[in-house]
FIKE-78634 format. One record per residue: residue in three letters; z, x, y of N, C-alpha, C in turn. Coordinates in steps of 0.05 Angstrom, whole numbers, plus 32768, in hexadecimal, padded with zeros to 4 digits. Example, Ala and Ser with C-alpha at 12.3 -4.5 7.8 and 13.67 -1.06 7.14 Angstrom:
BEGIN
(romar ALA, (809C, 8108, 7F8E), (809C, 80F6, 7FA6), (809C, 8108, 7FBE))
(romar SER, (808E, 8101, 7FD3), (808F, 8111, 7FEB), (809D, 8102, 8001))
END
This chain:
BEGIN
(romar MET, (7FFB, 8624, 7F4F), (800D, 8618, 7F56), (8013, 8612, 7F77))
(romar LYS, (800F, 861F, 7F88), (8013, 8616, 7FA7), (8004, 8600, 7FA9))
(romar CYS, (7FEB, 8609, 7FA8), (7FD3, 85EC, 7FA8), (7FE4, 85CB, 7F95))
(romar PHE, (7FEF, 85D1, 7F86), (7FFF, 85BB, 7F72), (8016, 85B3, 7F84))
(romar LEU, (8027, 85C1, 7F93), (8038, 85BA, 7F9F), (8032, 85B0, 7FBB))
(romar ILE, (801C, 85B6, 7FC3), (8011, 85A1, 7FE4), (800B, 8589, 7FD9))
(romar ILE, (7FFB, 8581, 7FC1), (7FED, 856C, 7FB6), (800B, 8559, 7FB0))
(romar LEU, (801B, 856B, 7FA6), (802F, 8557, 7FA3), (804B, 854A, 7FB4))
(romar LYS, (804C, 8566, 7FCB), (8053, 8560, 7FE5), (8044, 8545, 7FF2))
(romar GLY, (802B, 8540, 7FEF), (8017, 852E, 8002), (801E, 8515, 7FED))
(romar PHE, (8023, 851F, 7FD2), (8023, 84FD, 7FBF), (803C, 84F0, 7FCF))
(romar LEU, (8050, 8501, 7FCB), (806E, 84F4, 7FCE), (806F, 84EA, 7FE7))
(romar ILE, (8064, 84F6, 7FFB), (8064, 84EE, 8013), (805B, 84D2, 801C))
(romar GLY, (803E, 84CF, 800C), (802B, 84C1, 800B), (8040, 84A6, 7FFF))
(romar ALA, (804F, 84A7, 7FEC), (805A, 8494, 7FD8), (806C, 848A, 7FEA))
(romar LEU, (8084, 849E, 7FFB), (8097, 8491, 7FFE), (808E, 847C, 8018))
(romar LYS, (8076, 8485, 802D), (806C, 8478, 8037), (8064, 845B, 8037))
(romar LEU, (805A, 845A, 8017), (804C, 843F, 8015), (8060, 8433, 8009))
(romar VAL, (807B, 8441, 7FFF), (808D, 8435, 7FF7), (80A1, 8420, 8011))
(romar GLY, (80A2, 8432, 8021), (80AF, 842F, 8037), (80A3, 840D, 804C))
(romar LEU, (8083, 841D, 804A), (8078, 840A, 8059), (807A, 83E9, 8041))
(romar PHE, (8076, 83EC, 8028), (8079, 83D5, 8013), (8094, 83C9, 8019))
(romar ILE, (80AB, 83CE, 801E), (80C2, 83C6, 8024), (80BF, 83B9, 803E))
(romar THR, (80BD, 83C4, 804D), (80BD, 83BE, 806C), (80B4, 839F, 8071))
(romar ALA, (809A, 83A1, 805F), (8079, 8388, 8060), (808F, 8375, 804F))
(romar ILE, (8099, 837D, 8039), (80AE, 836A, 802F), (80C2, 8355, 8036))
(romar VAL, (80D4, 8364, 8047), (80E6, 835D, 8055), (80DE, 834B, 8070))
(romar VAL, (80C7, 8356, 8077), (80BD, 833E, 8091), (80AF, 832A, 8082))
(romar ALA, (80A5, 832D, 806E), (8099, 830E, 8061), (80B5, 82FB, 8056))
(romar VAL, (80C2, 8311, 804F), (80D6, 82F9, 804B), (80E5, 82E9, 8065))
(romar LYS, (80EB, 82FD, 8072), (80F6, 82F0, 808E), (80EC, 82E2, 809A))
(romar ILE, (80CA, 82E7, 809D), (80BE, 82D9, 80B3), (80A5, 82DD, 80A1))
(romar PRO, (809A, 82C4, 8099), (8084, 82C5, 8084), (806A, 82C4, 8093))
(romar GLU, (8069, 82B6, 80AE), (8058, 82BE, 80B9), (804B, 82D0, 80C2))
(romar VAL, (805E, 82E4, 80C7), (805A, 8300, 80CF), (804F, 830F, 80B9))
(romar GLY, (805D, 830E, 80A7), (8058, 8317, 808C), (803B, 8319, 8081))
(romar GLN, (8035, 82F9, 8082), (8017, 82F3, 8076), (8006, 8306, 808F))
(romar ILE, (8005, 830A, 80A5), (7FF7, 8310, 80BE), (7FF1, 8337, 80B3))
(romar ILE, (8010, 833B, 80AA), (8012, 835D, 80A4), (7FFB, 8361, 8088))
(romar GLY, (7FFB, 834E, 8078), (7FED, 834C, 8061), (7FD2, 8350, 8063))
(romar ILE, (7FCB, 833C, 8078), (7FA8, 833B, 807B), (7FA3, 8353, 808A))
(romar VAL, (7FB6, 835D, 80A2), (7FB4, 8378, 80AF), (7FAB, 838D, 809A))
(romar ALA, (7FC5, 838D, 807F), (7FBB, 83A5, 8070), (7F9F, 83A6, 805E))
(romar VAL, (7F9A, 838F, 805B), (7F82, 8384, 804A), (7F69, 8390, 8061))
(romar VAL, (7F68, 8382, 8077), (7F53, 838C, 807E), (7F4E, 83AB, 8086))
(romar VAL, (7F66, 83B6, 8091), (7F6D, 83D8, 80A0), (7F68, 83E4, 8087))
(romar GLY, (7F6F, 83E0, 8070), (7F72, 83EF, 805A), (7F55, 83EF, 804E))
(romar GLY, (7F52, 83D8, 8052), (7F30, 83D6, 803A), (7F18, 83E9, 804D))
(romar ILE, (7F20, 83E9, 8069), (7F15, 83F7, 8081), (7F14, 8418, 807C))
(romar ALA, (7F2C, 841A, 807C), (7F31, 843A, 806F), (7F2B, 844A, 8059))
(romar VAL, (7F27, 842F, 804A), (7F1B, 843B, 802C), (7EFB, 843F, 8032))
(romar ILE, (7EEF, 8433, 8040), (7ED8, 843C, 8043), (7ED7, 8452, 8057))
(romar LYS, (7EE2, 8451, 8071), (7EE1, 846A, 807F), (7F00, 846F, 808D))
(romar PRO, (7F0D, 8487, 8085), (7F21, 848E, 8088), (7F2D, 848A, 809F))
(romar LEU, (7F46, 847D, 80AE), (7F52, 8479, 80C4), (7F69, 8490, 80CF))
(romar PRO, (7F65, 84A9, 80D1), (7F77, 84BC, 80D3), (7F88, 84AF, 80ED))
(romar GLN, (7F80, 84A4, 80F8), (7F8F, 849D, 8110), (7FAF, 848C, 810E))
(romar ILE, (7FA0, 847D, 80F7), (7FC2, 8469, 80F4), (7FCA, 8471, 80D7))
(romar ARG, (7FC8, 848E, 80D3), (7FCA, 849A, 80BA), (7FC1, 848A, 8098))
(romar LEU, (7FA8, 8481, 80A0), (7FA1, 8482, 8084), (7F88, 8491, 8082))
(romar GLY, (7F85, 84A8, 8088), (7F73, 84BB, 807C), (7F6B, 84BD, 8065))
(romar HIS, (7F79, 84AE, 804F), (7F6F, 84B7, 8037), (7F68, 84A3, 802E))
(romar ARG, (7F4F, 849C, 8018), (7F4D, 8481, 8010), (7F60, 8479, 7FFD))
(romar GLY, (7F6B, 848C, 7FF0), (7F7C, 847E, 7FD6), (7F91, 8470, 7FE0))
(romar PHE, (7FA3, 8483, 7FF9), (7FB6, 8478, 8008), (7FAD, 845D, 8016))
(romar ALA, (7F93, 845A, 801D), (7F91, 8441, 8027), (7F8C, 8429, 8013))
(romar PHE, (7F81, 8429, 7FFE), (7F7A, 841F, 7FEF), (7F98, 8412, 7FE5))
(romar LEU, (7FAC, 8429, 7FDB), (7FC2, 8419, 7FD9), (7FCC, 8407, 7FEA))
(romar VAL, (7FCE, 840E, 8007), (7FDF, 83F8, 8017), (7FCD, 83DF, 8016))
(romar ALA, (7FB1, 83E0, 8012), (7FA5, 83BE, 8012), (7FAF, 83B4, 7FF8))
(romar LEU, (7FB2, 83C0, 7FDF), (7FB6, 83B7, 7FCD), (7FD5, 83B5, 7FCB))
(romar LEU, (7FE6, 83BB, 7FD1), (8002, 83C2, 7FCD), (8010, 83A3, 7FE9))
(romar ILE, (8004, 83AA, 7FFB), (800B, 839A, 8014), (7FFD, 8388, 801D))
(romar GLY, (7FE7, 8388, 8013), (7FD4, 8371, 8016), (7FD9, 8353, 800D))
(romar PRO, (7FE3, 8352, 7FF7), (7FE5, 833D, 7FE9), (7FF7, 832D, 7FFA))
(romar LEU, (800A, 8334, 800E), (801B, 832A, 801C), (8004, 8314, 802F))
(romar GLY, (7FF4, 831B, 8035), (7FEA, 8306, 8042), (7FDE, 82F5, 8034))
(romar PHE, (7FE4, 82F4, 801E), (7FD3, 82D9, 800D), (7FE8, 82CE, 7FFD))
(romar MET, (8003, 82D2, 8003), (8012, 82C6, 7FF7), (8019, 82A9, 7FFF))
(romar ASP, (8029, 8296, 7FF0), (8027, 8278, 7FF9), (8042, 8274, 8018))
(romar LEU, (803F, 8271, 8021), (8052, 826F, 803A), (8065, 8257, 803B))
(romar ASN, (8058, 824C, 802F), (8070, 822D, 8028), (8080, 8237, 8015))
(romar SER, (8079, 824B, 8002), (8092, 824C, 7FF0), (80A5, 8263, 7FFF))
(romar LEU, (8099, 8279, 800E), (80AA, 8287, 801B), (80BB, 8279, 802D))
(romar LYS, (80B3, 825D, 8040), (80C2, 8250, 8054), (80D4, 823F, 8041))
(romar GLU, (80D3, 8235, 8028), (80E3, 8228, 801F), (80F7, 823B, 8016))
(romar ALA, (80F1, 824C, 8005), (8108, 825D, 7FFD), (8116, 826A, 8013))
(romar ARG, (810D, 8268, 802D), (8122, 8278, 8047), (812F, 825C, 804B))
(romar ILE, (8124, 8249, 8048), (8136, 822D, 804B), (814D, 822A, 8039))
(romar GLU, (8145, 822E, 8027), (8157, 822C, 801D), (8170, 823F, 8014))
(romar THR, (816B, 8254, 801C), (8185, 8263, 801D), (8190, 825D, 8034))
(romar GLU, (818A, 8253, 804C), (8195, 8253, 8066), (81A6, 8235, 8060))
(romar ALA, (819A, 8227, 8050), (81AF, 8212, 8042), (81BE, 8216, 8033))
(romar GLU, (81BE, 8226, 801F), (81D4, 8232, 8011), (81E5, 8239, 8021))
(romar VAL, (81E0, 824F, 8037), (81F3, 825D, 804C), (8202, 824C, 805B))
(romar THR, (81F4, 8239, 8065), (8204, 821F, 8072), (8216, 8211, 8060))
(romar ARG, (8208, 820A, 8047), (8223, 81F9, 803A), (8235, 820A, 802F))
(romar LEU, (8234, 8222, 8028), (8244, 8236, 8027), (8257, 823B, 8041))
(romar ALA, (8253, 823B, 8059), (8264, 8234, 8073), (826C, 821C, 8073))
(romar ASP, (8262, 820A, 806D), (826C, 81EE, 8070), (828E, 81EF, 8061))
(romar VAL, (8288, 81EE, 8042), (8299, 81F5, 802B), (82B1, 8200, 8030))
(romar ARG, (82AA, 821D, 8040), (82BA, 822E, 804A), (82CF, 8224, 8063))
(romar GLU, (82C3, 8214, 8073), (82D0, 820C, 8089), (82E5, 81F1, 8082))
(romar ALA, (82D6, 81D9, 806E), (82E7, 81C5, 805F), (82FA, 81D0, 8052))
(romar GLU, (82FA, 81EC, 8047), (830E, 81EF, 803A), (8327, 81FC, 804B))
(romar ALA, (831A, 8204, 8065), (8336, 820E, 8075), (833F, 81F7, 807D))
(romar THR, (8330, 81E1, 8083), (8332, 81D0, 809D), (8354, 81C1, 8086))
(romar ARG, (8345, 81BA, 8064), (835A, 81B3, 804D), (8373, 81BE, 8055))
(romar LEU, (836D, 81DD, 8051), (838B, 81EF, 804D), (839A, 81EA, 8068))
(romar ALA, (8392, 81E7, 807E), (839C, 81E9, 8098), (83B0, 81C4, 8093))
(romar ASP, (83A2, 81AC, 808A), (83AB, 8196, 8085), (83BF, 8198, 8073))
(romar VAL, (83C8, 81AF, 805C), (83DB, 81B0, 804B), (83E5, 81C0, 8053))
(romar ARG, (83E7, 81D2, 8061), (83FD, 81DE, 8073), (840B, 81C6, 8083))
(romar GLU, (83FC, 81BA, 8091), (8405, 81AB, 80A9), (8419, 8194, 80A1))
(romar ALA, (8413, 8186, 8082), (8418, 8175, 8076), (8434, 8186, 8069))
(romar GLU, (8430, 8193, 805F), (844A, 81A6, 8054), (845F, 81A7, 8073))
(romar ALA, (8458, 81B8, 8084), (846D, 81BE, 80A2), (8478, 81A3, 80A2))
(romar THR, (8465, 8185, 80A3), (8476, 8172, 80AF), (8481, 8169, 809E))
(romar ARG, (8480, 816C, 8084), (8497, 8165, 8066), (84AD, 8178, 8072))
(romar LEU, (84AC, 818D, 8071), (84C2, 8196, 8076), (84DB, 818D, 8092))
(romar ALA, (84C5, 8193, 80A2), (84D6, 818A, 80BD), (84E8, 8173, 80B4))
(romar GLU, (84D5, 8158, 80AA), (84E6, 813E, 80A7), (84FA, 8149, 808D))
(romar LEU, (84F9, 814E, 807F), (850D, 815B, 8061), (8527, 816C, 8070))
(romar ARG, (8522, 817D, 8084), (8538, 8189, 8098), (8542, 817F, 80A7))
(romar ASP, (853D, 8160, 80B9), (854D, 814D, 80BF), (8555, 8139, 80AB))
(romar SER, (8547, 8132, 8099), (855D, 8125, 8088), (856D, 812C, 8070))
(romar ASP, (856F, 8145, 806F), (8574, 8151, 8049), (8576, 816C, 8055))
(romar PRO, (858A, 8178, 8067), (8585, 8194, 806A), (858F, 81A8, 804D))
(romar ASP, (8598, 81A0, 803B), (859A, 81AF, 8020), (8583, 81AF, 800A))
(romar SER, (8576, 8193, 8011), (8561, 8195, 7FFC), (8545, 81AC, 8015))
(romar TYR, (854B, 81A2, 802B), (853B, 81B9, 803A), (853A, 81D4, 8034))
(romar LEU, (855A, 81E1, 8031), (8558, 81FC, 802C), (8554, 81FF, 800C))
(romar ALA, (8559, 81F0, 7FFD), (854E, 81F3, 7FE1), (852A, 81F4, 7FD9))
(romar GLU, (8522, 81EC, 7FF2), (8501, 81E6, 7FEC), (84FE, 8204, 7FF8))
(romar LEU, (850B, 820C, 8010), (8505, 821B, 8020), (8503, 8235, 8009))
(romar ARG, (851D, 823B, 7FFE), (851F, 824D, 7FF0), (850F, 825B, 7FD9))
(romar ARG, (8506, 823F, 7FD1), (84F2, 8247, 7FC3), (84D6, 824C, 7FC0))
(romar THR, (84CA, 8240, 7FDE), (84BC, 8250, 7FEE), (84B0, 8266, 7FF7))
(romar ASP, (84CC, 8267, 800F), (84C5, 827B, 801E), (84E8, 828D, 8029))
(romar GLU, (84E8, 8297, 801B), (8500, 82A9, 8018), (850F, 82B6, 803B))
(romar VAL, (84F5, 82B9, 8044), (8504, 82C8, 8065), (8503, 82B0, 8074))
(romar ARG, (84F7, 8296, 8072), (84FF, 8283, 808D), (8517, 8277, 8075))
(romar TRP, (851E, 8273, 8062), (8534, 8270, 8055), (8551, 827E, 8060))
(romar LEU, (854D, 8290, 805A), (8561, 829E, 8068), (8568, 829A, 8086))
(romar GLN, (8551, 8299, 8098), (8557, 8290, 80B5), (8568, 8271, 80BC))
(romar GLU, (855A, 8260, 80AD), (8560, 8247, 80A8), (857C, 8246, 809C))
(romar MET, (8581, 8253, 8089), (8596, 8253, 807F), (85AA, 825D, 8092))
(romar GLU, (85A8, 826C, 80AE), (85BA, 8277, 80B9), (85C2, 825E, 80CD))
(romar LEU, (85A8, 8247, 80D7), (85B4, 823D, 80EB), (85BC, 8223, 80DB))
(romar LEU, (85B9, 8220, 80C3), (85C2, 8202, 80BB), (85D5, 8205, 80B1))
(romar ARG, (85D8, 821E, 80A2), (85F4, 8222, 808F), (8600, 8237, 8098))
(romar PRO, (8609, 8241, 80AC), (8613, 8258, 80AD), (862A, 8262, 809F))
(romar GLU, (863A, 8253, 809B), (8651, 8253, 8088), (8648, 8261, 8069))
(romar SER, (8633, 8259, 8062), (8623, 8264, 8049), (8618, 8273, 804B))
(romar PHE, (860F, 827A, 8062), (85FC, 8293, 8065), (860D, 82A7, 8062))
END
């Protein structure tokens, strides 16, 4: 039983290392495709060497683990860099487009608010009663303040 637990512990530690290495390599390959390709090629070469002669200095002391490193991380070295670059460029373009849309919407909203403020200022000067009616409909707090200034007898 104790031997089984030792083997299971070693397997789980190796699996966690492999998963961590795999996720890290994938993230790097997506962010910087050239570096991801280099990581993949190095994994194939070093993993292949470690299958033949274990390399405990770099934690590839077991042939099975070295084989899995070469098998899972190695394909990154042979991925099509252009597709990764295009995906990154498309993602960046989409982020830029969304930022532009958000900025245009903010500008449009500011223009609408400015036009409304100008319209209310002109309405205040030309027809105070309509101005107060419009304020009562849109902003009751401001309506009370303006009512006190424009029609103190009604306030």
